[in-house]
C-alpha positions in Angstrom: 108.6 -117.7 34.1 105.4 -119.9 34.2 106.7 -121.5 36.8 107.5 -118.6 38.7 104.8 -116.9 38.3 102.9 -120.4 39.2 104.7 -120.3 42.8 104.7 -116.4 43.3 100.6 -116.6 42.7 100.2 -119.9 44.9 98.1 -119.3 48.1 100.9 -119.7 50.3 103.2 -117.3 48.1 100.3 -114.5 48.4 99.8 -115.0 52.3 103.4 -114.8 52.6 103.9 -111.9 50.8 100.7 -109.4 51.4 99.1 -110.2 54.3 99.4 -107.6 57.2 99.6 -110.1 59.6 103.0 -110.4 61.5 103.2 -114.2 61.0 104.0 -113.9 57.8 106.7 -112.4 56.1 108.2 -110.5 59.5 107.4 -113.5 61.6 109.5 -116.0 58.7 112.0 -113.8 58.3 112.8 -113.3 61.8 112.9 -117.5 62.2 115.3 -117.5 59.1 117.6 -114.8 61.1 117.0 -117.3 64.4 118.1 -120.3 62.5 121.1 -118.6 61.0 122.0 -117.4 64.3 121.8 -120.9 65.9 123.7 -122.4 62.8 126.4 -119.9 62.7 127.0 -119.2 66.6 127.3 -122.8 66.9 129.7 -123.6 64.2 131.7 -120.2 65.5 132.3 -121.6 68.5 133.5 -125.2 67.3 135.9 -123.1 64.7 137.3 -120.6 67.4 137.9 -123.7 69.7 139.5 -125.6 66.6 141.6 -122.6 65.9 143.2 -122.8 69.1 141.8 -119.8 71.1 140.1 -121.6 73.6 142.2 -124.1 74.6 142.0 -124.2 78.2 138.1 -125.4 77.3 137.0 -129.0 76.6 135.5 -129.5 73.2 133.5 -132.4 74.7 130.7 -130.1 75.6 130.6 -128.3 71.7 129.7 -131.7 70.9 126.1 -131.4 72.5 125.1 -128.6 71.0 125.6 -130.5 67.4 121.8 -131.4 67.3 121.2 -128.0 68.4 122.5 -126.4 65.5 120.8 -128.9 63.0 117.8 -127.9 64.9 118.9 -124.4 63.4 119.8 -125.6 60.1 116.4 -127.1 59.1 114.6 -123.7 61.3 116.9 -122.1 58.1 115.7 -124.4 55.5 112.2 -124.5 55.9 111.9 -120.6 56.2 114.1 -120.3 53.8 112.1 -122.1 51.3 108.8 -120.3 52.6 110.9 -116.8 51.9 111.3 -118.1 48.5 107.9 -118.8 47.8 107.3 -115.6 48.2 109.7 -114.0 46.0 110.9 -116.7 43.7 111.9 -114.5 40.7 113.7 -112.2 42.9 116.0 -115.2 44.2 116.1 -117.6 41.2 117.3 -115.0 38.4 119.9 -113.7 40.6 123.2 -115.2 40.4 124.1 -114.4 43.9 121.2 -116.4 45.4 123.1 -119.6 43.4 126.6 -118.5 45.2 124.6 -118.4 48.5 123.8 -121.7 48.3 127.0 -123.3 46.9 128.8 -121.5 50.4 126.2 -123.1 52.2 127.0 -126.6 50.9 130.4 -126.0 51.1 130.0 -125.0 54.8 128.1 -127.7 56.1 130.1 -130.5 54.1 133.4 -128.6 55.3 131.5 -128.8 59.0 130.9 -132.4 58.9 134.5 -133.4 57.7 135.3 -130.7 60.7 133.2 -132.6 63.4 134.4 -136.3 62.4 138.1 -135.3 63.2 137.1 -132.9 66.4 134.5 -135.3 68.1 135.9 -138.8 67.1 136.0 -140.9 70.6 135.9 -137.7 72.5 137.0 -138.3 76.1 136.4 -136.2 79.0 139.8 -136.6 79.9 141.6 -136.7 76.9 143.4 -133.6 75.4 142.7 -133.1 71.6 145.4 -130.7 69.9 144.2 -129.8 66.1 145.9 -130.7 63.4 147.2 -127.7 60.6 144.1 -129.6 58.6 141.6 -129.3 61.3 142.8 -125.6 62.2 142.4 -124.6 57.9 139.1 -126.5 57.8 138.0 -123.9 60.3 139.2 -120.9 59.1 137.4 -121.8 55.7 134.4 -122.9 57.2 134.4 -119.7 59.2 134.7 -117.6 55.5 132.3 -119.6 54.4 129.7 -118.7 57.2 130.8 -114.9 56.6 130.2 -115.9 52.6 127.0 -116.8 53.3 125.7 -114.0 55.0 127.4 -111.1 53.1 125.3 -112.9 50.4 122.2 -113.5 51.7 122.3 -109.5 52.8 122.9 -108.7 48.8 120.1 -110.6 48.0 117.7 -107.5 49.1 119.7 -104.9 46.6 121.0 -106.9 43.9 118.2 -108.8 41.9 117.0 -107.2 38.9 113.3 -109.0 38.7 111.0 -108.8 42.0 108.0 -110.2 40.7 107.8 -112.8 37.7 104.1 -111.3 37.2 105.8 -107.8 36.5 108.3 -109.2 33.8 105.1 -110.4 31.7 103.6 -107.4 32.0 
């Protein structure tokens, strides 16, 4: 618990949590949501295409969105760490937080594999027909992102400890 107290009582943790500025907690939460929208939005587009719902559209242009998706992921990672600094005990004592991290890791691994399959040697004139493995990976990836969003929302309501200092007092 001393480690969690040190984080939440750090200057950054106190500023994020207690300053009235909209550039602290509210803005960080906005960035986290924005990053999520970018990451999941690009993922949904790729997965919907891989599942065959957008056959008439070429996959090539979606490949150009991959760097944008990774920028969204970076925004999410940085904002997520800042949110964690504000309330470390809230997240780190909640098993759902670890489920969320596991879902994110699995989704990123699966998306990386899926990207290698779908974008390998993309040729504007070539028609790529997703096989069963690609379609299954796309469906699972969609489910993983849905689970990530769900667990993220549950974190706001399922914590048993908000502040480590409250537990020690």
